[in-house]
C-alpha positions in Angstrom: 0.8 45.4 23.0 1.8 42.8 20.5 -0.5 40.4 18.7 0.4 36.8 18.5 0.8 35.5 14.9 -2.1 33.4 13.7 -1.4 29.7 13.6 -3.0 27.5 10.9 -5.2 24.8 12.2 -4.2 21.3 11.3 -5.9 19.9 8.2 -8.7 17.5 9.1 -8.2 13.9 8.1 -10.2 12.7 5.2 -12.1 9.4 5.0 -10.6 7.1 2.4 -13.1 6.3 -0.3 -13.1 2.7 -1.7 -11.6 2.1 -5.1 -13.6 -0.1 -7.4 -13.4 -3.9 -7.5 -12.2 -6.3 -10.0 -15.6 -7.9 -10.5 -16.3 -6.4 -13.9 -12.7 -6.0 -15.1 -9.8 -7.3 -13.1 -7.1 -4.8 -12.2 -9.3 -1.8 -13.2 -9.4 0.7 -10.5 -12.5 2.5 -11.6 -14.7 -0.5 -11.0 -16.1 -1.6 -7.7 -13.0 -3.0 -5.9 -13.4 -4.7 -2.6 -12.7 -2.0 -0.1 -9.6 -0.8 -1.8 -8.4 2.7 -1.4 -5.7 4.7 -2.9 -5.9 7.7 -0.7 -2.8 6.8 1.4 -1.2 4.5 -1.2 0.8 6.0 -4.0 0.5 4.3 -7.4 3.8 3.3 -8.8 4.6 5.4 -11.8 7.7 3.6 -13.0 8.2 -0.1 -13.1 10.8 -0.4 -10.4 10.8 3.1 -8.9 8.9 4.6 -6.1 6.2 7.2 -6.7 6.2 10.7 -5.3 2.5 11.2 -5.1 -0.5 9.4 -3.7 -3.4 8.5 -5.9 -6.7 9.5 -4.5 -9.5 7.5 -6.1 -12.9 8.7 -5.2 -15.2 6.6 -7.4 -15.0 8.7 -10.6 -12.4 11.4 -9.9 -8.9 10.3 -9.3 -6.6 13.1 -8.3 -3.1 13.4 -6.9 -2.6 14.1 -3.2 0.5 15.0 -1.3 2.8 12.1 -0.5 1.7 9.8 2.2 3.7 8.9 5.3 4.7 5.3 5.9 2.2 5.2 8.8 -0.6 6.2 6.4 0.5 3.7 3.8 0.7 1.0 6.5 -2.9 1.7 7.6 -4.2 1.5 4.1 -2.2 -1.7 3.4 -3.5 -3.3 6.6 -7.1 -2.3 5.8 -7.1 -3.5 2.2 -4.6 -6.3 2.1 -7.2 -9.0 2.6 -9.2 -7.8 -0.4 -6.3 -8.7 -2.7 -4.8 -11.7 -0.7 -7.3 -14.0 -2.4 -5.9 -17.2 -0.9 -5.7 -15.6 2.5 -2.1 -16.8 3.1 -0.9 -13.4 4.5 1.2 -12.5 1.4 0.6 -11.5 -2.2 1.7 -13.6 -5.1 2.6 -12.0 -8.4 -1.0 -12.2 -9.6 -2.6 -10.7 -6.5 0.1 -8.0 -6.4 -0.5 -7.2 -10.1 -4.3 -6.8 -9.5 -3.8 -4.3 -6.6 -1.0 -2.3 -8.3 -3.0 -2.3 -11.5 -6.0 -0.9 -9.6 -3.9 1.8 -8.0 -2.2 2.8 -11.3 -5.5 2.9 -13.2 -6.8 5.3 -10.5 -3.9 7.7 -11.0 -3.5 7.1 -14.7 -6.9 6.7 -16.4 -5.2 5.8 -19.7 -3.4 2.8 -18.1 -4.6 -0.5 -19.7 -4.5 -3.4 -17.2 -3.9 -6.6 -19.0 -1.8 -5.0 -21.7 1.8 -6.2 -22.5 3.1 -2.9 -21.0 1.0 -3.5 -17.8 2.4 -7.0 -17.5 6.0 -5.9 -17.9 5.5 -3.0 -15.5 3.8 -5.3 -12.9 6.6 -7.9 -13.1 9.2 -5.2 -12.5 7.3 -3.7 -9.7 6.8 -7.1 -8.0 10.5 -7.8 -8.3 11.2 -4.4 -6.7 8.7 -4.9 -3.9 9.8 -8.5 -3.1 12.9 -7.4 -1.2 13.5 -10.8 0.5 13.1 -12.6 -2.9 10.5 -15.0 -1.5 8.3 -14.9 -4.6 5.7 -13.1 -2.5 5.1 -9.7 -1.0 4.1 -9.3 2.6 2.4 -6.3 4.3 5.7 -4.8 5.4 7.3 -5.1 2.0 4.3 -3.6 0.3 4.2 -0.7 2.8 7.9 0.1 2.1 7.3 -0.3 -1.6 4.3 2.1 -1.6 5.7 4.7 0.7 7.1 7.7 -1.3 10.8 8.2 -0.8 11.8 11.5 0.6 14.2 13.5 -1.5 17.6 13.8 -0.1 
């Protein structure tokens, strides 16, 4: 009689903790951000390149997670978009985009300094990369594609 090989149970899904807001310091991820999470959204690590890891930002302990799927990123973008779309026009202008990306990057790189010259340059390049239709704004679809890690190949 042969035993069947044991199969691993699928990993349970984790709740996405909110990332801090920009009340105390704009674009700082460790502050109390309006319902922003970085669990399913990777933080861009290079100005115009796509990240390979997802930043997880529980209030005080950012840690890298495995790359997210486009569906996971889309869910997080859909959930948090309104928190950064301050004028509620359905798209992010460069300032709104910079605040969100700064929060994500700060969660994954605690030494990142939002508001610095390096941060401004990085954000400008990231915005240009995300704004694929060159409309001077980034919609949910563009942001989802921008934040979804690219698969090697």
